[in-house]
C-alpha positions in Angstrom: 30.4 -58.2 -78.8 28.2 -55.4 -77.7 26.5 -52.6 -79.6 26.0 -49.0 -78.6 22.5 -48.1 -77.4 20.5 -46.2 -80.0 20.1 -42.4 -79.3 17.0 -41.7 -77.2 14.2 -40.3 -79.4 11.2 -38.4 -78.1 7.9 -37.8 -79.7 5.4 -35.1 -78.4 2.2 -33.6 -79.6 1.6 -29.9 -80.1 -0.7 -27.4 -81.7 0.3 -24.1 -83.3 -0.6 -20.9 -81.4 -3.6 -19.1 -82.7 -1.5 -15.9 -82.8 0.3 -17.4 -85.8 -2.8 -17.5 -88.1 -2.3 -14.1 -89.6 -3.5 -14.7 -93.2 -6.4 -17.1 -93.6 -5.7 -20.1 -91.4 -2.1 -20.6 -92.4 0.5 -20.5 -89.7 3.6 -18.3 -90.0 7.2 -19.6 -89.9 7.9 -18.2 -86.5 5.4 -20.5 -84.9 7.0 -23.6 -86.6 10.2 -22.6 -84.9 8.3 -22.1 -81.6 7.1 -25.7 -81.8 10.6 -26.9 -82.5 11.8 -25.2 -79.4 9.1 -26.8 -77.3 9.9 -30.2 -78.7 13.6 -29.9 -77.8 12.7 -28.8 -74.3 10.5 -31.9 -74.0 13.5 -34.0 -74.9 15.6 -32.2 -72.3 12.9 -32.8 -69.6 13.0 -36.5 -70.4 16.7 -37.1 -70.7 18.4 -34.4 -68.6 17.5 -32.6 -65.4 15.5 -30.1 -67.6 15.8 -26.3 -67.9 14.5 -25.5 -64.4 16.8 -27.8 -62.4 19.8 -27.0 -64.6 19.4 -23.4 -63.6 18.5 -23.8 -59.9 20.9 -26.6 -59.1 23.8 -26.1 -61.6 23.6 -22.4 -62.5 23.3 -23.2 -66.2 20.8 -21.6 -68.6 19.5 -23.8 -71.4 19.8 -21.8 -74.7 19.1 -22.7 -78.3 22.0 -21.1 -80.1 21.2 -22.3 -83.6 18.1 -23.5 -85.4 17.6 -24.1 -89.1 14.3 -25.3 -90.6 13.0 -26.3 -94.0 9.2 -26.0 -94.4 8.0 -28.3 -97.2 4.3 -27.9 -96.5 1.8 -25.6 -94.8 0.7 -25.8 -91.2 -2.8 -24.6 -90.3 -4.6 -23.5 -87.2 -6.1 -26.4 -85.2 -3.6 -28.9 -86.7 -2.3 -31.5 -84.3 1.4 -31.7 -84.8 3.6 -34.6 -83.9 7.2 -33.6 -83.2 10.0 -36.1 -83.3 13.4 -35.2 -81.8 16.5 -37.3 -82.5 19.9 -36.5 -81.0 22.7 -35.9 -83.5 25.6 -35.4 -81.2 26.2 -33.5 -77.9 23.8 -30.6 -77.8 22.7 -31.2 -81.5 19.3 -32.5 -82.6 17.3 -33.3 -85.7 13.7 -32.4 -85.5 10.7 -33.3 -87.7 7.2 -32.0 -87.5 4.3 -34.0 -89.0 0.6 -33.5 -89.4 -0.8 -35.9 -91.9 2.3 -34.9 -93.9 5.8 -33.7 -93.2 5.7 -29.9 -92.4 9.2 -29.3 -91.1 12.7 -30.7 -91.1 15.1 -28.9 -88.7 18.5 -28.9 -87.0 18.9 -27.5 -83.5 22.0 -26.8 -81.4 21.6 -26.3 -77.6 24.2 -25.0 -75.2 24.3 -24.5 -71.4 25.3 -21.0 -70.5 26.8 -20.3 -67.0 24.6 -17.6 -65.5 25.9 -14.6 -63.6 23.9 -14.9 -60.3 22.3 -18.4 -60.1 20.8 -20.0 -57.0 23.5 -22.7 -56.9 26.5 -24.1 -58.8 26.6 -27.8 -58.3 28.9 -29.6 -60.8 27.2 -30.7 -64.0 28.3 -34.1 -65.5 26.0 -34.4 -68.5 26.8 -34.4 -72.2 25.3 -31.0 -73.2 28.1 -28.5 -74.1 28.8 -25.5 -71.9 29.3 -22.1 -73.7 30.0 -18.7 -72.3 28.2 -16.3 -74.6 29.5 -13.2 -72.7 32.5 -11.8 -74.6 31.6 -13.9 -77.7 30.4 -12.6 -81.0 32.2 -11.1 -84.0 33.9 -7.7 -83.7 33.4 -5.5 -86.7 34.7 -2.0 -87.6 31.3 -0.5 -88.3 27.7 -1.3 -88.9 27.1 -2.4 -92.5 25.2 -0.2 -95.0 21.7 -1.1 -96.1 18.3 -1.2 -94.5 18.6 -0.8 -90.7 16.3 -0.9 -87.7 17.2 -0.5 -84.1 15.3 -1.8 -81.1 15.7 -1.9 -77.3 15.9 -5.5 -76.0 12.9 -5.9 -73.7 12.9 -8.1 -70.7 10.2 -10.3 -72.3 12.7 -11.3 -75.1 15.2 -12.4 -72.5 16.2 -15.5 -70.5 17.4 -15.6 -66.9 17.0 -11.9 -66.2 19.8 -11.1 -68.6 20.2 -12.4 -72.2 18.2 -12.0 -75.4 16.9 -15.5 -76.2 16.9 -17.3 -79.5 13.2 -16.8 -80.1 13.7 -13.0 -79.6 15.9 -13.0 -82.8 13.2 -15.2 -84.5 10.7 -12.4 -83.8 13.2 -9.8 -84.9 13.7 -11.6 -88.2 10.0 -11.6 -88.9 9.7 -7.9 -88.0 12.8 -6.7 -89.9 11.5 -8.4 -93.1 8.2 -6.7 -92.6 9.8 -3.3 -92.1 12.1 -3.8 -95.1 9.2 -4.5 -97.4 7.3 -1.4 -96.1 10.5 0.6 -96.8 10.7 -0.7 -100.3 7.0 0.1 -101.1 5.9 -3.5 -101.3 4.4 -4.1 -97.8 2.5 -7.3 -97.1 -0.7 -5.4 -96.8 -0.2 -3.7 -100.2 0.6 -6.9 -102.1 -2.2 -8.7 -100.4 -4.7 -6.1 -101.4 -3.5 -5.3 -104.9 -2.3 -8.8 -106.1 -3.7 -11.3 -103.6 -0.1 -12.3 -102.7 0.6 -13.8 -99.3 4.1 -14.3 -97.8 5.6 -17.8 -97.9 8.8 -18.8 -96.1 10.3 -22.1 -97.1 13.6 -21.9 -95.2 14.9 -20.0 -92.2 17.9 -20.2 -89.9 18.7 -18.1 -86.8 22.1 -18.3 -85.1 23.2 -16.7 -81.8 26.9 -15.7 -81.9 27.2 -13.9 -78.6 25.1 -12.4 -75.8 23.0 -9.3 -76.1 21.7 -8.1 -72.8 18.4 -6.8 -71.5 17.8 -3.1 -72.5 20.8 -3.0 -74.8 20.0 -1.4 -78.2 20.1 -4.0 -81.0 21.1 -2.6 -84.4 19.5 -4.9 -87.0 20.3 -4.9 -90.7 18.5 -6.7 -93.6 19.8 -7.4 -97.1 18.4 -9.3 -100.1 21.3 -11.3 -101.3 19.9 -13.1 -104.3 16.7 -13.6 -106.3 16.2 -17.3 -107.0 14.3 -18.7 -110.0 12.4 -15.4 -110.3 10.1 -16.5 -107.5 11.8 -16.2 -104.1 14.4 -14.0 -102.5 17.2 -15.0 -100.1 17.6 -12.5 -97.3 20.0 -12.0 -94.5 19.6 -10.4 -91.1 22.5 -9.4 -88.8 22.2 -8.0 -85.2 24.8 -5.8 -83.6 25.4 -4.1 -80.3 27.6 -1.1 -79.7 29.7 -1.1 -76.5 31.7 2.0 -76.3 33.9 2.1 -79.4 33.3 -1.6 -80.1 30.6 -3.0 -82.5 29.8 -6.7 -81.9 27.7 -8.9 -84.2 25.6 -11.0 -81.7 23.2 -12.9 -84.1 22.7 -13.6 -87.8 19.8 -15.2 -89.8 18.9 -16.3 -93.3 15.4 -16.5 -94.7 14.1 -17.8 -98.1 11.0 -15.7 -98.8 8.4 -15.7 -101.6 4.7 -15.3 -102.2 1.8 -17.6 -103.0 -1.5 -16.6 -104.7 -4.4 -16.4 -102.3 -7.2 -16.2 -104.8 -8.3 -17.0 -108.3 -7.8 -20.2 -110.3 -4.1 -20.5 -109.4 -4.7 -20.0 -105.6 -1.9 -21.8 -103.7 0.7 -21.6 -106.5 3.9 -19.6 -106.1 3.8 -16.1 -107.6 6.3 -15.0 -110.1 8.3 -11.9 -109.0 7.9 -9.3 -111.8 10.6 -6.7 -112.7 9.0 -4.0 -110.5 9.0 -6.2 -107.4 12.5 -7.4 -108.1 13.7 -3.8 -108.5 12.1 -2.9 -105.2 13.7 -5.9 -103.4 17.2 -5.2 -104.8 17.2 -1.4 -104.5 16.6 -0.7 -108.1 13.4 1.4 -107.6 9.9 1.3 -106.2 7.3 -1.3 -107.3 
């Protein structure tokens, strides 16, 4: 009687980028997700040919197509972060980040994308799934109503000379929330100055549905779907491209966003959303 080998697990050490320490020494959610990406790439380097060889030898681009994270504790600048990556199926991984405490639990899906003009196309016999993102995505009749922002996909948001990468949409999620709050009269700067409130993200998920290409215009919408427990709001981002008469949804994201008090005797506690802020978030009027 034989037993199957345990899935290979990797552990690697990281530090958050200084760029992410925007308010005091706390690190923003985007940089948690950056470390998750780096940890999964480390797993691929150890157990597959790795992103460089997969491209140069097999014509396949490594792409994170889905990443969801829960953030139960803060991460601070100069923290030394231990990342643990455990396979959960072909192309699927569970990720944990620890400092002296658990700071992230996440799930990641990776796909190999056939590239248009690679150096070579040797056969690939590994377990990672192959997905053609070109032609994928959800066709819709029109762009949805609500807060909208459009941006040109720059080359530095792209992979392999072509496709907007997953982290490009993570950046877009951070920016569209910021723009939405400014539009509703409750910008981060205003709430920080007037109330001592700082943004807190406890959950986020970003999913690629299809390919958006370099220098295409990405039409991005953001909607607050629900206020939870009077202290956080559940928001949704969708990203679309228009190709002739066709509108295609290429990415979607969810974020659970609230505020913590940054000063006074209750510093660090979650702020209660009052009626004025809830009205601004839900379109009922300015704060």
